C-alpha positions as CSV (number, residue, x, y, z in Angstrom):
1,M,117.9,178.2,117.4
2,S,114.5,178.1,116.7
3,L,113.0,176.5,113.8
4,P,110.6,178.6,112.2
5,P,106.8,178.8,112.3
6,P,104.5,176.8,110.2
7,S,103.5,178.9,107.5
8,S,100.3,180.6,107.0
9,E,99.4,178.7,104.3
10,E,100.1,175.6,106.3
11,L,97.7,176.6,108.9
12,H,94.8,177.2,106.7
13,H,94.5,173.4,105.7
14,D,92.6,172.2,108.7
15,E,91.6,168.6,107.6
16,P,91.3,166.9,104.4
17,S,88.9,168.5,102.0
18,R,84.8,166.8,101.8
19,G,85.2,166.2,98.0
20,R,88.3,164.0,98.4
21,E,86.2,162.1,101.2
22,T,83.5,161.5,98.5
23,T,85.8,160.7,95.3
24,H,87.8,157.9,96.9
25,G,87.6,154.0,97.9
26,P,83.2,153.5,99.2
27,G,82.5,157.4,98.4
28,V,83.1,156.6,95.2
29,R,79.8,154.5,95.0
30,E,78.0,156.5,96.9
31,T,78.3,159.3,94.9
32,A,77.0,157.1,91.8
33,L,74.5,155.8,93.5
34,H,73.1,159.1,94.7
35,G,73.7,160.2,91.1
36,R,71.6,157.5,89.3
37,D,69.1,157.5,92.2
38,R,68.2,161.4,91.3
39,K,67.7,160.5,87.4
40,Q,65.4,157.3,88.1
41,N,63.7,158.7,90.7
42,R,61.6,161.6,87.8
43,S,60.9,158.8,86.4
44,H,60.4,155.9,88.7
45,P,59.6,156.5,92.1
46,D,59.1,153.6,93.4
47,E,62.6,152.5,92.1
48,A,64.0,155.3,93.2
49,V,63.0,154.5,96.8
50,E,64.3,150.6,96.4
51,S,68.0,152.6,95.5
52,I,67.7,155.3,98.5
53,H,67.1,152.2,100.5
54,E,69.6,150.6,98.9
55,V,72.1,153.0,99.6
56,T,71.3,153.9,103.3
57,T,71.9,149.6,104.1
58,S,74.9,149.6,101.8
59,T,76.5,152.8,104.1
60,S,75.7,151.1,107.0
61,R,77.1,148.2,106.4
62,D,80.4,149.8,105.0
63,E,80.7,152.5,107.4
64,D,84.2,151.2,108.8
65,E,85.2,150.6,105.2
66,V,85.0,154.0,104.6
67,A,86.7,155.4,107.9
68,S,89.7,153.1,106.9
69,S,89.3,154.3,103.6
70,I,89.5,158.5,104.5
71,E,92.5,156.9,106.8
72,D,94.7,155.4,104.4
73,I,94.1,158.4,102.2
74,D,95.5,161.1,105.1
75,L,98.6,158.6,105.3
76,R,99.4,159.3,101.7
77,D,99.1,162.5,102.2
78,V,101.2,162.4,105.2
79,E,104.0,160.3,102.8
80,A,103.4,163.0,100.3
81,S,104.0,166.0,102.8
82,I,107.1,164.0,103.4
83,S,108.5,163.3,100.3
84,E,108.0,167.2,99.2
85,A,109.1,168.3,102.3
86,P,112.2,171.0,101.7
87,Y,116.0,170.0,101.9
88,T,115.6,171.5,105.3
89,V,113.4,173.6,107.8
90,F,116.2,176.0,108.7
91,T,116.1,179.6,107.0
92,A,118.3,181.4,105.6
93,S,119.8,183.2,108.3
94,Q,119.7,180.8,110.8
95,K,122.3,178.5,108.3
96,R,124.4,181.3,108.0
97,F,124.7,181.3,112.1
98,I,124.9,177.5,112.4
99,A,127.9,177.9,109.6
100,L,129.1,180.6,111.3
101,L,129.6,178.5,115.0
102,A,130.5,175.1,112.8
103,A,133.3,177.6,111.4
104,C,134.7,179.0,114.3
105,A,134.8,175.2,115.9
106,G,136.6,174.3,112.7
107,F,139.1,176.9,113.8
108,F,140.2,175.6,116.3
109,S,141.6,171.9,114.3
110,A,144.2,174.5,112.7
111,V,144.8,177.0,114.7
112,S,145.9,174.4,117.4
113,A,149.1,173.4,114.3
114,N,149.7,176.8,113.0
115,I,149.3,178.4,116.4
116,Y,152.7,175.7,117.4
117,F,155.2,176.9,114.3
118,P,156.4,180.0,115.4
119,A,157.5,178.2,118.9
120,L,159.7,175.4,117.0
121,N,162.8,177.1,117.6
122,S,162.0,177.9,121.5
123,L,160.9,174.0,121.9
124,T,163.5,173.3,120.5
125,R,165.6,175.1,122.9
126,D,163.5,174.2,125.9
127,F,163.3,170.4,125.6
128,Q,167.3,170.2,123.9
129,V,166.3,168.3,121.0
130,S,167.1,168.4,117.1
131,P,165.2,170.3,115.0
132,T,164.0,166.6,113.4
133,L,162.8,165.6,116.7
134,I,160.8,168.8,117.5
135,N,159.0,167.7,113.9
136,L,158.3,164.6,114.8
137,T,155.1,166.6,117.1
138,L,154.0,167.8,113.9
139,T,153.9,164.4,112.7
140,T,152.3,162.6,115.7
141,Y,149.9,165.5,116.0
142,M,148.9,164.6,112.2
143,I,148.3,160.9,112.5
144,A,145.8,161.7,115.1
145,Q,144.4,164.2,113.3
146,G,144.0,161.4,111.0
147,I,142.5,158.7,113.1
148,A,140.3,160.6,115.8
149,P,137.4,161.9,112.7
150,A,136.8,158.2,111.6
151,I,136.1,157.1,115.0
152,M,134.0,160.8,115.9
153,G,132.6,160.7,112.3
154,D,130.7,157.7,112.7
155,L,129.8,158.3,116.0
156,A,128.5,162.1,114.8
157,D,126.5,160.2,112.4
158,M,125.2,158.3,114.1
159,V,123.6,159.9,117.6
160,G,124.4,163.8,116.2
161,R,126.6,166.6,116.0
162,R,126.1,168.7,118.8
163,P,126.9,166.2,121.6
164,V,130.2,164.6,120.0
165,Y,131.5,168.7,119.2
166,F,130.9,168.4,123.1
167,V,132.7,165.3,123.9
168,C,135.6,166.7,121.3
169,F,135.9,170.1,123.1
170,V,136.3,168.9,126.3
171,V,139.2,166.2,125.9
172,Y,140.6,169.6,123.5
173,I,140.6,171.8,126.4
174,G,142.1,169.0,129.3
175,A,144.5,168.4,126.3
176,C,146.2,171.8,126.7
177,I,146.0,172.1,130.2
178,G,148.6,169.3,130.0
179,I,150.2,170.7,127.1
180,A,150.9,174.1,129.1
181,L,151.9,172.2,132.5
182,C,154.4,169.5,130.5
183,Q,157.9,169.1,131.4
184,N,159.6,166.8,128.9
185,Y,159.6,166.1,125.4
186,V,157.7,162.2,126.1
187,S,155.1,164.6,127.5
188,L,155.2,166.9,125.0
189,L,154.9,164.4,122.6
190,I,151.4,162.2,124.5
191,L,149.8,165.2,124.9
192,R,149.9,167.1,121.2
193,C,148.5,163.4,120.2
194,L,145.6,163.7,122.3
195,Q,144.7,167.6,121.9
196,S,144.8,167.0,118.0
197,C,142.1,163.7,119.3
198,G,140.6,166.5,120.7
199,S,140.2,168.8,118.5
200,A,140.7,167.1,114.5
201,A,137.4,166.4,114.3
202,T,135.5,169.5,114.3
203,I,136.4,169.6,110.8
204,A,134.5,166.6,109.4
205,L,131.3,167.9,111.4
206,G,131.9,171.1,109.7
207,S,131.4,169.3,106.3
208,G,128.8,167.3,107.7
209,V,126.6,170.6,109.3
210,V,126.7,171.6,105.5
211,A,125.5,168.5,103.9
212,D,122.4,168.3,107.0
213,I,121.5,172.0,105.6
214,A,123.2,173.0,101.7
215,T,121.9,171.3,98.9
216,S,124.5,170.6,96.1
217,A,123.7,173.9,94.4
218,E,124.3,175.8,97.2
219,R,126.9,173.5,99.5
220,G,129.9,175.3,97.9
221,I,129.2,178.3,99.3
222,Y,128.1,176.9,102.5
223,M,131.4,175.1,102.3
224,G,133.6,178.1,102.1
225,Y,132.0,179.4,105.1
226,V,132.0,176.2,107.5
227,T,135.9,176.1,106.1
228,S,136.7,179.9,106.5
229,G,137.3,179.2,110.2
230,P,140.2,176.6,109.3
231,M,141.9,178.8,107.1
232,V,141.9,182.0,109.6
233,A,144.2,179.6,111.1
234,P,147.4,180.7,109.5
235,A,147.1,184.2,109.1
236,L,146.1,184.4,112.2
237,G,147.6,181.8,114.4
238,P,151.1,182.1,113.3
239,V,150.9,186.0,114.5
240,L,149.2,184.7,118.0
241,G,152.2,182.3,118.4
242,G,154.8,184.7,117.7
243,I,153.6,187.0,120.1
244,L,152.8,184.9,123.2
245,A,156.3,182.8,122.6
246,Q,158.2,186.0,122.5
247,F,156.8,188.2,125.1
248,L,155.4,185.6,127.3
249,G,156.8,181.8,126.7
250,W,155.4,179.6,124.1
251,R,153.3,177.7,127.3
252,S,151.3,180.9,126.7
253,I,150.1,179.1,123.7
254,F,148.4,177.1,125.6
255,W,146.7,178.3,128.1
256,F,145.5,181.3,125.6
257,L,143.8,177.9,123.9
258,V,142.0,177.2,127.0
259,I,140.5,180.6,127.6
260,L,139.2,180.2,123.9
261,S,137.7,177.1,123.5
262,A,135.6,177.4,126.9
263,C,134.5,180.7,126.1
264,Y,133.3,179.4,122.7
265,L,131.6,176.7,124.4
266,V,129.2,179.1,126.0
267,P,127.1,179.8,122.6
268,F,127.3,176.7,121.5
269,L,125.5,174.9,124.5
270,I,123.2,178.2,124.4
271,A,122.1,178.6,120.5
272,F,123.7,175.4,118.5
273,P,121.3,173.3,117.0
274,E,121.0,170.1,116.2
275,T,121.5,169.1,112.8
276,C,122.2,166.0,111.5
277,R,119.5,164.2,109.4
278,N,119.8,161.3,110.9
279,V,117.8,162.5,113.9
280,V,116.6,165.1,113.4
281,G,115.3,164.7,109.7
282,N,115.1,168.3,107.8
283,G,115.7,169.6,111.1
284,A,111.3,169.7,112.0
285,V,112.0,166.4,114.1
286,K,112.8,167.7,117.8
287,P,116.3,165.8,118.7
288,Q,116.3,163.5,122.0
289,S,115.6,166.1,125.0
290,W,119.9,165.7,126.1
291,N,120.7,166.9,123.0
292,R,118.8,170.0,123.0
293,S,120.8,173.6,122.8
294,L,119.3,176.1,125.9
295,M,117.2,177.8,122.5
296,N,116.2,174.9,121.3
297,Y,114.1,173.5,125.2
298,L,113.0,177.5,125.6
299,H,111.3,177.2,122.1
300,D,109.7,174.2,123.3
301,K,108.2,175.6,125.9
302,K,106.9,178.4,124.6
303,A,105.9,175.5,121.5
304,A,104.3,173.5,124.3
305,K,101.8,176.5,126.1
306,A,101.0,177.4,123.1
307,P,97.6,176.4,121.2
308,A,98.2,173.3,118.8
309,L,98.7,173.2,115.4
310,T,95.3,172.7,113.6
311,R,96.3,171.3,110.4
312,T,96.7,167.2,111.9
313,V,98.8,166.2,108.7
314,T,101.7,168.4,109.3
315,R,101.9,167.2,112.8
316,E,101.6,163.4,111.6
317,S,104.2,163.7,109.1
318,V,106.3,165.0,111.8
319,R,105.8,162.5,113.8
320,L,105.8,159.8,111.7
321,E,109.0,160.7,110.5
322,E,109.9,161.0,114.3
323,A,109.3,157.0,114.1
324,R,110.9,156.5,111.2
325,L,114.4,158.3,112.1
326,I,114.4,156.5,116.2
327,K,113.7,153.2,114.1
328,A,116.2,153.4,111.8
329,R,119.4,154.9,114.1
330,K,121.2,152.1,115.5
331,L,123.9,152.9,118.1
332,R,126.8,151.1,118.2
333,F,130.5,151.3,118.7
334,P,132.3,153.6,116.5
335,N,133.5,151.4,113.7
336,P,136.6,153.5,111.7
337,L,137.5,151.4,109.5
338,K,133.9,152.1,107.7
339,T,136.0,154.8,106.2
340,L,138.6,152.4,104.5
341,K,135.5,151.3,102.4
342,I,135.0,155.0,101.2
343,V,138.7,154.3,100.9
344,F,138.7,151.3,98.2
345,E,136.0,152.6,96.3
346,K,137.3,153.7,92.7
347,D,136.4,157.9,92.4
348,T,136.9,158.8,96.5
349,G,139.7,156.5,96.5
350,L,141.4,158.2,93.8
351,L,140.2,161.2,95.0
352,L,141.4,161.0,98.4
353,L,144.7,160.0,97.3
354,Y,145.3,163.2,94.5
355,N,144.2,165.5,97.8
356,S,146.2,164.2,100.2
357,L,149.3,164.7,97.5
358,V,148.0,168.2,97.6
359,Y,147.5,168.7,101.2
360,T,151.0,167.1,102.2
361,A,152.8,169.8,99.3
362,F,150.5,172.3,101.4
363,Y,151.7,171.2,104.9
364,D,156.0,170.4,103.8
365,V,155.7,174.3,103.4
366,T,153.9,175.2,106.9
367,A,156.5,173.1,108.5
368,S,159.6,174.0,107.2
369,M,159.2,178.0,107.6
370,P,160.3,178.4,110.9
371,Y,163.3,176.2,110.1
372,L,164.5,178.4,106.7
373,F,163.2,181.6,108.0
374,G,165.2,181.4,110.7
375,K,168.0,179.9,108.9
376,I,167.8,182.7,106.2
377,Y,166.6,185.8,107.5
378,N,167.6,185.1,111.2
379,Y,164.7,185.8,112.5
380,N,162.9,185.2,115.9
381,D,159.6,183.7,117.0
382,L,157.6,186.7,116.0
383,Q,159.1,187.6,112.9
384,I,158.7,184.0,111.7
385,G,155.2,184.6,112.6
386,L,154.5,187.8,111.0
387,C,155.9,185.7,107.9
388,F,152.9,183.3,107.9
389,I,150.8,186.5,107.2
390,P,150.5,186.3,103.2
391,F,150.4,182.6,103.3
392,G,147.2,183.5,105.7
393,V,145.7,185.6,103.8
394,G,145.7,183.1,100.5
395,C,144.4,180.7,102.5
396,L,141.5,183.1,104.0
397,I,140.4,184.1,100.1
398,A,140.5,180.6,99.4
399,P,137.9,179.0,100.6
400,T,134.4,181.7,100.2
401,L,136.4,182.3,96.5
402,G,136.1,178.3,95.9
403,G,132.9,178.1,96.9
404,K,131.6,181.1,94.8
405,L,133.1,179.4,92.0
406,L,131.9,175.6,92.3
407,D,128.4,177.0,92.5
408,W,128.9,179.8,89.7
409,N,129.8,176.6,87.8
410,F,127.1,174.0,88.6
411,R,124.6,176.6,88.1
412,R,126.3,176.9,84.3
413,L,126.1,173.6,83.8
414,A,122.5,173.0,84.9
415,V,121.6,175.6,82.0
416,K,123.6,173.5,79.8
417,H,121.8,171.0,80.5
418,G,118.9,171.6,81.3
419,F,119.3,170.3,84.6
420,P,116.9,172.2,86.9
421,V,118.7,173.8,90.0
422,D,116.4,174.3,94.0
423,K,118.4,175.1,96.5
424,K,115.4,174.3,99.1
425,R,115.2,170.3,97.8
426,A,117.8,167.6,97.3
427,T,117.7,167.0,93.3
428,D,118.8,163.5,92.1
429,L,122.3,164.5,90.9
430,K,122.4,161.1,88.5
431,D,122.2,162.7,85.3
432,F,124.1,165.4,86.3
433,P,127.9,165.9,85.2
434,L,129.0,166.8,89.1
435,E,132.4,165.5,88.6
436,Q,132.8,168.0,85.9
437,A,131.4,170.9,87.6
438,R,133.5,170.7,90.4
439,I,136.6,169.2,88.9
440,Q,136.8,172.2,86.4
441,V,137.3,175.2,89.1
442,T,139.7,172.8,91.0
443,W,142.6,172.0,87.3
444,P,143.5,175.9,87.2
445,L,143.8,176.3,91.1
446,V,146.4,173.1,91.1
447,V,148.2,174.6,88.0
448,I,148.8,178.0,89.2
449,G,149.6,177.2,93.2
450,D,152.3,173.9,92.0
451,A,154.1,176.4,89.6
452,A,154.1,178.7,92.8
453,L,155.0,175.9,94.4
454,L,158.3,175.3,92.5
455,C,159.2,179.0,92.1
456,Y,159.4,179.7,96.3
457,G,161.9,176.5,96.3
458,W,163.9,178.3,94.2
459,V,163.7,181.9,95.5
460,M,164.3,180.1,99.0
461,Q,167.3,178.3,97.1
462,V,169.2,181.7,96.1
463,E,168.0,183.7,99.3
464,T,166.2,186.7,97.8
465,N,164.5,189.7,99.3
466,L,161.6,188.7,101.2
467,A,159.2,190.2,99.1
468,A,160.1,186.9,96.2
469,P,158.6,184.0,99.2
470,L,156.0,186.2,100.7
471,V,154.5,186.6,97.4
472,M,154.6,183.3,96.7
473,L,153.7,181.9,99.6
474,F,150.4,184.3,99.1
475,F,149.6,182.2,96.2
476,I,150.3,178.7,97.2
477,G,147.8,179.6,100.5
478,L,145.3,180.5,97.8
479,C,145.3,178.1,94.8
480,L,147.1,175.2,97.2
481,T,143.9,175.8,99.7
482,G,141.3,176.4,97.3
483,S,142.0,173.5,95.2
484,F,142.0,170.9,98.3
485,N,138.5,172.7,99.4
486,C,137.1,172.3,95.8
487,N,138.1,168.5,96.6
488,S,136.5,168.0,99.7
489,V,133.1,169.3,98.1
490,M,132.8,167.0,95.8
491,L,133.6,164.2,98.1
492,V,130.7,165.6,100.3
493,D,128.6,165.6,96.9
494,L,129.4,161.6,96.7
495,Y,128.5,160.7,100.5
496,P,125.5,163.5,100.7
497,L,124.1,161.2,103.7
498,S,127.5,160.2,105.6
499,P,129.6,163.3,105.0
500,S,131.1,163.2,108.3
501,T,132.4,159.9,108.0
502,A,133.5,160.9,104.4
503,I,135.5,163.8,105.9
504,A,137.0,161.7,108.4
505,A,138.2,159.4,105.6
506,N,139.6,162.6,103.9
507,N,141.5,163.5,107.0
508,L,142.5,159.8,107.3
509,V,144.8,159.8,103.9
510,R,146.3,162.8,103.9
511,C,147.0,163.3,107.1
512,F,148.6,159.8,107.1
513,M,150.4,161.1,104.5
514,G,151.2,164.8,105.3
515,A,152.3,163.3,108.5
516,G,155.3,161.1,106.5
517,G,155.9,164.1,104.6
518,T,156.5,166.3,108.0
519,A,158.5,163.8,109.2
520,I,161.3,164.0,106.0
521,I,160.9,167.8,105.2
522,I,163.6,168.9,107.0
523,I,165.7,165.8,105.9
524,M,164.5,166.4,102.2
525,I,166.2,170.0,102.3
526,E,169.1,169.8,104.2
527,S,170.0,166.4,101.7
528,M,168.3,167.4,97.8
529,G,169.1,171.4,98.7
530,R,165.8,174.0,99.0
531,G,165.6,174.3,95.4
532,W,164.9,170.7,94.5
533,C,163.0,169.6,97.2
534,F,160.4,172.1,96.3
535,T,160.8,171.0,93.0
536,F,160.5,166.9,93.8
537,I,157.0,168.3,95.3
538,A,155.2,169.8,92.9
539,G,156.6,167.4,90.4
540,V,155.1,164.7,92.6
541,V,151.5,167.0,92.5
542,M,151.8,167.4,88.9
543,L,152.3,164.2,87.7
544,F,149.1,162.2,89.7
545,S,147.2,165.7,88.5
546,P,145.9,163.0,85.6
547,I,144.0,162.0,87.7
548,L,140.8,164.8,87.8
549,W,140.8,163.9,84.1
550,I,139.9,160.4,85.3
551,L,137.6,161.1,87.3
552,R,136.0,163.4,84.9
553,Y,135.1,161.2,82.3
554,H,134.3,157.8,84.5
555,G,133.5,159.6,88.3
556,Q,129.9,159.9,87.3
557,G,129.6,156.0,85.8
558,W,131.3,154.8,89.2
559,R,128.7,156.7,91.0
560,N,125.9,155.9,89.6
561,A,127.2,152.7,89.5
562,R,127.7,152.4,93.3
563,T,124.4,154.2,93.6
564,Q,122.5,151.6,91.9
565,R,124.2,148.5,94.5
566,L,123.8,150.4,97.4
567,E,120.1,150.8,96.4
568,E,120.4,147.1,96.3
569,V,121.5,146.3,99.7
570,A,119.1,149.2,101.2
571,A,116.2,147.5,99.4
572,K,117.2,143.7,100.8
573,I,117.6,145.2,104.0
574,K,114.5,146.8,104.3
575,Q,112.9,143.7,102.8
576,A,114.2,141.7,105.4
577,E,113.2,143.8,108.3
578,Q,109.5,144.0,106.6
579,E,109.9,140.0,107.0
580,K,111.0,140.1,110.3
581,D,107.8,142.4,111.4
582,R,105.6,140.1,109.8
583,E,106.8,137.3,111.4
584,L,106.7,138.9,114.9
585,Q,103.0,140.5,113.5
586,A,101.8,136.9,113.5
587,Q,103.2,135.7,116.0
588,A,101.4,138.5,118.2
589,E,98.2,137.2,116.8
590,K,98.5,134.0,117.2
591,S,99.2,134.6,121.0
592,A,96.5,136.6,121.2
593,K,93.9,133.8,119.7
594,D,95.9,131.5,122.1
595,D,95.1,133.5,125.0
596,K,91.4,134.7,124.4
597,L,90.5,130.6,123.1
598,H,91.8,129.6,126.9
599,E,89.9,132.1,128.5
């Protein structure tokens, strides 16, 4: 991916205009004196000569001050150009390409879980363990899925998205090879955790990429693009898993994942650019030399041979922005506890709790499907995999549909409140009802999805024709996935500068909650019955739904209070750094004077 070249308008601004130079600082005085001299010259020639002499002397004396003044003006122009810069330099087609690669990366996290479901019954037989113990491999997978992004998300916000993506895939490929060769249940359990550590962070990283390249006005549709990769998995994964497990054995599933992930790394390493705003700003700043794609390297090499930009201000603005980012970028060991700060905020804490309940209901359905369809309909691995298709199609439609609805509702409320919508630049959302814009889309999806979940439990209880549960599964996939994605978009909106960390907090809470749900879902079905089990799950989701009402009416105040608090902390840190810089500068000047005196 190469960065777009500067526009022709930029290239025509060769340097600050002469009028600007003569209307600031000492130049004002000079122009005024010349004007006065012309008036006096017509009536008093002697005074004119004296005045011109004064101007010449003053100009000579203040020559350094004039140059300094012009330099200050140029720096102000530089700062203005930075502040007025577009949110991202990537074009619309480049952003779509970046979103496509991020979606493909996220696909591996979801497919690794879903491709595994049809093989659960085969694994139970091969390792001679109970269905409950095999479901523990899902539980441990989800625990690791919650912890890994907490580390990788914080690391990605520091060093960039590309290197963390690469590390994740190396770990993932190694774990898949290990699972394909494992011989006992314990090694399966451990390697599934390692596989989850490698793949789980890709979803959080994808959300971070969206926050890097898309403003709030278009973030819904780009989140839809990125999450469409993970949402393809529920439709495609079980079918592939069923075919592979039925005809080649369950080990072939993991060899397939090794080959697929290795193939993905090729275009990723060639074309995926660094997008992290802490590293490249809006994309105009070059990343570290080791953090460039092959396309970036070739573009930079070509640009080095081309004539230099004639617009000094543009070149200087990029240089200053690069210096600022390098100074602000402090490498440290990733702190997974940083995500807990997000969990304990009022608005994000409630949002994460509710989102985790919706996700647990969603995952309880998928985790119990092999057990229920095998027991009720006596299906083999392939047939069970095919039953996931309606569910997966709903999951696939949900991100794009939800994203378009979110962006539409954002624009609708913006017009209603007289709020400017700019897809090119970031907008201050302090006075915008952001929570209302997101929750108005989430609420109908929750209601429909929860009703479908309730009906699904009872059609499975009475063992109806196969068509009934498949229709319910479609609406569960469409609506629960859609509501979950809408809440994730709102979470990114609340933490646009640390999106990977925010989604990591989301993963931490939802995966821990989901792990508990999958660990006991078979026990609940056997003890409560299918109908009452899913009635209980649907009831819990509806019982906590007033959280959305609380966020709609109180979330904006909590968000603004947190923003103000963070700004005050940032101002104190900046002031302390400035004082430290002044002290160091004073010490350097003193040392220079002492050295001069000794000489």
